[in-house]
C-alpha positions as CSV (number, residue, x, y, z in Angstrom):
1,M,-6.2,-16.0,14.2
2,L,-3.2,-15.8,11.9
3,E,0.4,-15.9,13.4
4,D,3.7,-14.8,11.9
5,E,5.2,-18.3,12.4
6,S,2.6,-19.7,10.0
7,L,4.1,-17.6,7.3
8,S,7.7,-17.2,8.0
9,G,9.3,-20.7,7.5
10,G,13.0,-20.9,7.4
11,G,13.5,-22.0,11.0
12,A,11.7,-19.2,12.6
13,M,10.6,-20.2,16.1
14,P,8.5,-18.4,18.7
15,D,10.3,-17.3,21.8
16,N,9.4,-17.9,25.5
17,N,6.7,-20.4,24.9
18,R,7.1,-23.4,27.2
19,H,4.5,-25.3,25.2
20,F,6.4,-25.1,22.0
21,V,8.5,-28.2,21.1
22,T,11.3,-26.9,18.9
23,S,12.6,-30.3,17.8
24,L,9.1,-31.3,16.6
25,A,8.8,-28.0,14.7
26,R,12.1,-28.5,13.0
27,G,11.2,-32.0,12.0
28,L,8.1,-30.7,10.3
29,E,10.2,-28.1,8.6
30,I,12.2,-30.8,7.0
31,L,9.1,-32.5,5.7
32,Q,7.8,-29.2,4.4
33,A,11.0,-28.5,2.5
34,F,10.2,-31.1,-0.1
35,R,8.3,-29.7,-3.1
36,P,6.2,-31.4,-5.7
37,G,8.1,-32.5,-8.8
38,E,11.5,-31.7,-7.5
39,G,12.6,-35.2,-6.4
40,P,14.9,-36.2,-3.5
41,L,17.0,-33.7,-1.4
42,G,20.3,-34.1,0.4
43,N,21.1,-32.7,3.8
44,N,23.0,-29.7,2.3
45,E,19.9,-28.7,0.3
46,L,17.6,-29.2,3.2
47,A,19.9,-27.1,5.4
48,K,19.7,-24.2,2.9
49,R,16.0,-24.4,2.6
50,T,15.3,-24.6,6.3
51,K,18.2,-22.4,7.4
52,L,19.0,-25.0,10.0
53,P,22.6,-26.1,10.8
54,R,23.6,-29.1,8.7
55,S,24.4,-31.1,11.9
56,T,20.8,-30.5,13.1
57,V,19.4,-31.5,9.7
58,S,21.4,-34.7,9.7
59,R,20.0,-35.7,13.0
60,L,16.5,-34.9,11.9
61,T,16.6,-36.8,8.6
62,S,18.1,-39.8,10.5
63,T,15.2,-39.7,13.0
64,L,12.5,-39.2,10.3
65,L,14.1,-42.1,8.3
66,Q,13.9,-44.4,11.4
67,L,10.3,-43.4,12.0
68,G,9.4,-44.2,8.4
69,Y,8.6,-40.6,7.2
70,L,11.6,-40.4,4.8
71,T,13.1,-42.8,2.3
72,Y,16.9,-42.8,1.6
73,R,18.0,-43.1,-2.0
74,K,21.5,-44.5,-1.5
75,S,22.5,-44.1,-5.2
76,L,21.8,-40.4,-4.9
77,G,22.7,-39.9,-1.2
78,K,19.4,-38.0,-0.8
79,Y,16.1,-38.3,1.0
80,E,12.4,-38.1,-0.1
81,P,9.1,-38.4,1.7
82,S,7.8,-41.9,2.2
83,P,4.2,-43.1,1.7
84,T,3.8,-42.7,5.5
85,V,3.6,-39.0,4.9
86,L,0.7,-39.5,2.5
87,S,-1.3,-41.1,5.3
88,L,-1.2,-37.8,7.3
89,G,-2.6,-35.9,4.3
90,Y,-5.2,-38.5,3.5
91,T,-6.6,-38.2,7.1
92,F,-7.2,-34.5,6.4
93,L,-8.8,-35.1,3.0
94,A,-11.0,-37.9,4.3
95,N,-12.3,-35.8,7.2
96,N,-12.7,-32.5,5.4
97,K,-16.4,-31.7,5.4
98,I,-16.2,-28.9,2.8
99,R,-14.2,-31.1,0.4
100,L,-16.7,-33.9,0.6
101,M,-19.7,-31.6,0.1
102,S,-18.0,-29.9,-2.8
103,R,-17.0,-32.9,-4.9
104,P,-20.3,-33.6,-6.7
105,L,-20.9,-29.9,-7.3
106,M,-17.4,-29.5,-8.8
107,A,-17.8,-32.5,-11.0
108,D,-21.1,-31.1,-12.3
109,L,-19.6,-27.7,-13.1
110,A,-16.5,-29.3,-14.8
111,K,-18.9,-31.3,-17.0
112,Q,-21.1,-28.3,-17.9
113,A,-18.2,-25.9,-18.5
114,G,-15.8,-28.4,-20.0
115,L,-13.1,-26.9,-17.8
116,G,-11.2,-28.0,-14.7
117,V,-12.5,-27.0,-11.3
118,A,-10.4,-27.0,-8.1
119,L,-10.8,-26.5,-4.4
120,A,-8.0,-25.0,-2.4
121,T,-7.0,-23.9,1.1
122,R,-4.3,-21.6,2.3
123,V,-0.8,-22.8,3.2
124,Q,1.4,-19.9,4.2
125,L,1.4,-17.5,1.2
126,N,0.1,-20.2,-1.2
127,M,-3.1,-22.0,-2.0
128,M,-3.0,-25.8,-2.0
129,Y,-5.4,-27.9,-4.1
130,V,-7.3,-30.3,-1.9
131,E,-9.8,-31.5,-4.6
132,T,-9.9,-31.3,-8.4
133,A,-12.5,-32.2,-11.1
134,R,-11.3,-32.4,-14.7
135,G,-13.4,-31.1,-17.6
136,S,-13.5,-32.5,-21.1
137,D,-11.8,-29.5,-22.6
138,Q,-8.2,-29.9,-23.6
139,S,-7.5,-26.4,-22.4
140,T,-7.8,-27.4,-18.8
141,L,-4.7,-26.9,-16.7
142,R,-4.0,-30.3,-15.2
143,L,-2.8,-29.7,-11.6
144,E,-3.3,-32.4,-9.0
145,V,-4.3,-32.5,-5.4
146,G,-1.3,-31.2,-3.4
147,S,-0.3,-28.6,-6.0
148,F,0.6,-25.1,-4.8
149,L,-0.3,-21.8,-6.4
150,P,0.7,-18.3,-5.2
151,I,-2.1,-16.6,-3.3
152,A,-1.5,-13.1,-4.7
153,S,-1.6,-13.7,-8.4
154,T,-4.2,-16.4,-8.9
155,A,-8.0,-16.2,-9.0
156,V,-8.4,-18.8,-6.3
157,G,-5.9,-16.9,-4.0
158,R,-7.5,-13.6,-4.6
159,A,-11.0,-15.0,-3.9
160,F,-9.7,-16.4,-0.6
161,L,-8.2,-13.1,0.4
162,C,-11.4,-11.2,-0.4
163,K,-13.4,-13.6,1.8
164,L,-11.2,-13.1,4.8
165,P,-12.1,-10.6,7.6
166,E,-10.4,-7.3,6.9
167,G,-7.8,-7.6,9.7
168,E,-6.6,-11.1,8.5
169,R,-6.6,-10.0,4.9
170,N,-4.5,-6.9,5.6
171,F,-2.1,-9.1,7.7
172,L,-1.5,-11.4,4.7
173,L,-1.2,-8.6,2.3
174,D,1.4,-7.0,4.4
175,H,3.4,-10.3,4.4
176,I,3.0,-10.4,0.6
177,R,4.2,-6.8,0.3
178,R,7.3,-7.5,2.3
179,K,8.2,-10.8,0.5
180,F,7.5,-9.5,-3.0
181,S,8.5,-5.9,-2.6
182,D,9.6,-5.5,-6.3
183,E,6.3,-6.8,-7.6
184,W,4.1,-5.2,-5.0
185,P,2.8,-2.2,-7.1
186,K,1.5,-4.6,-9.8
187,I,0.2,-7.1,-7.2
188,K,-1.6,-4.3,-5.3
189,K,-3.2,-2.9,-8.5
190,E,-4.4,-6.3,-9.6
191,F,-5.8,-7.2,-6.2
192,E,-7.7,-3.9,-5.9
193,A,-9.4,-4.8,-9.3
194,A,-10.1,-8.2,-7.9
195,E,-11.7,-6.7,-4.8
196,R,-14.0,-4.6,-6.9
197,D,-15.1,-7.6,-8.9
198,Y,-15.6,-9.6,-5.8
199,A,-17.8,-6.9,-4.3
200,D,-19.8,-6.5,-7.4
201,F,-20.1,-10.1,-8.6
202,G,-18.8,-12.5,-5.9
203,Y,-15.9,-13.7,-8.0
204,C,-12.3,-12.7,-8.9
205,L,-10.4,-13.1,-12.1
206,S,-6.8,-13.8,-13.1
207,I,-6.3,-13.0,-16.7
208,G,-2.8,-14.2,-17.4
209,G,-1.8,-13.1,-13.9
210,W,-0.2,-16.3,-12.8
211,E,0.5,-18.0,-16.1
212,P,0.3,-15.8,-19.2
213,S,-1.5,-18.5,-21.2
214,F,-4.1,-19.3,-18.5
215,H,-7.3,-17.5,-17.6
216,A,-9.3,-18.4,-14.4
217,V,-12.1,-17.2,-12.2
218,G,-12.3,-17.8,-8.4
219,A,-14.9,-17.7,-5.7
220,A,-14.8,-18.5,-2.0
221,A,-16.9,-20.1,0.7
222,R,-17.0,-20.1,4.5
223,D,-18.1,-22.8,6.9
224,N,-19.7,-20.6,9.5
225,S,-19.7,-23.4,12.0
226,T,-15.9,-23.6,12.1
227,G,-14.9,-20.3,10.4
228,D,-12.9,-22.2,7.8
229,I,-12.6,-20.5,4.4
230,V,-11.8,-22.3,1.1
231,A,-11.7,-21.1,-2.4
232,F,-12.6,-22.6,-5.8
233,N,-11.3,-21.8,-9.3
234,C,-12.3,-22.7,-12.8
235,G,-10.3,-21.9,-16.0
236,G,-8.3,-22.9,-19.0
237,S,-6.0,-21.9,-21.7
238,A,-6.3,-18.3,-22.8
239,Y,-6.7,-19.1,-26.5
240,L,-9.9,-21.0,-25.7
241,V,-11.3,-19.4,-22.6
242,T,-12.0,-15.7,-22.9
243,E,-12.5,-13.1,-20.1
244,A,-16.1,-12.6,-21.4
245,T,-16.8,-16.4,-21.0
246,L,-15.5,-16.3,-17.4
247,R,-17.5,-13.2,-16.5
248,E,-20.8,-14.1,-18.1
249,E,-20.9,-17.9,-17.9
250,V,-18.4,-19.6,-15.6
251,G,-18.1,-17.0,-12.9
252,P,-21.8,-16.9,-11.9
253,R,-21.9,-20.7,-11.9
254,L,-18.8,-20.8,-9.6
255,V,-20.3,-18.3,-7.2
256,S,-23.5,-20.4,-7.1
257,L,-21.4,-23.5,-6.3
258,A,-19.7,-21.6,-3.4
259,R,-23.0,-20.4,-2.0
260,S,-24.4,-23.9,-2.2
261,V,-21.5,-25.3,-0.2
262,E,-22.0,-22.6,2.5
263,V,-25.7,-23.6,2.7
264,M,-24.8,-27.3,3.1
265,C,-22.2,-26.5,5.8
266,G,-25.0,-24.7,7.7
267,L,-27.2,-27.8,7.7
268,D,-25.0,-29.7,10.2
């Protein structure tokens, strides 16, 4: 079941829950404030991102530094995650059944299509890559494991949303509507088109929806033993990958990959 706290960020804490450890949650917020490719952050920047008092942030960064989860760059006066943080993520990757089952299938599709294939899971209102397979085509968008993509405007995110039970899907769409109110009419129109494609063909498209120069197709899979849902995408540069190619060739292959993963999950 989805909860508001999993989407809100910015220091939001549930009230009247004696099992909730606020200090732990705030420490995790500090770690989540760092973003790929942005480099170290100081206490002032962390305070703005988490909406926590600077004095609180200072105590948390000091604690995380002593525990080995942050590194302090003295020349900059800023912090960045240490390799210890990576060990937490690696445990998830190493134990993720769907990821392990998907890897050889993704590699085969990447080789056949000459395009990159990625597997993603939801993190708040984004999709995070947990596995990638590179194709031979130079048009492949080269994003690595750990990269974030918006759930509303990408093929992989739309496929994930379409796979969700209706109540959970509407819950997320309502959060998207409130967070991106100005863009909501366009988001809603494009998602409705994605829903029609998903119902008819089992895949969703993003034709320049996220990056104007990038076209992609997405499909999703559910592990019925756990209820976990993941999504796959495959795509490349718009000048080399046409919508027709995605619909007629790549999309059906990606749907077949997702169904194969679901079958394998059911064998355990």
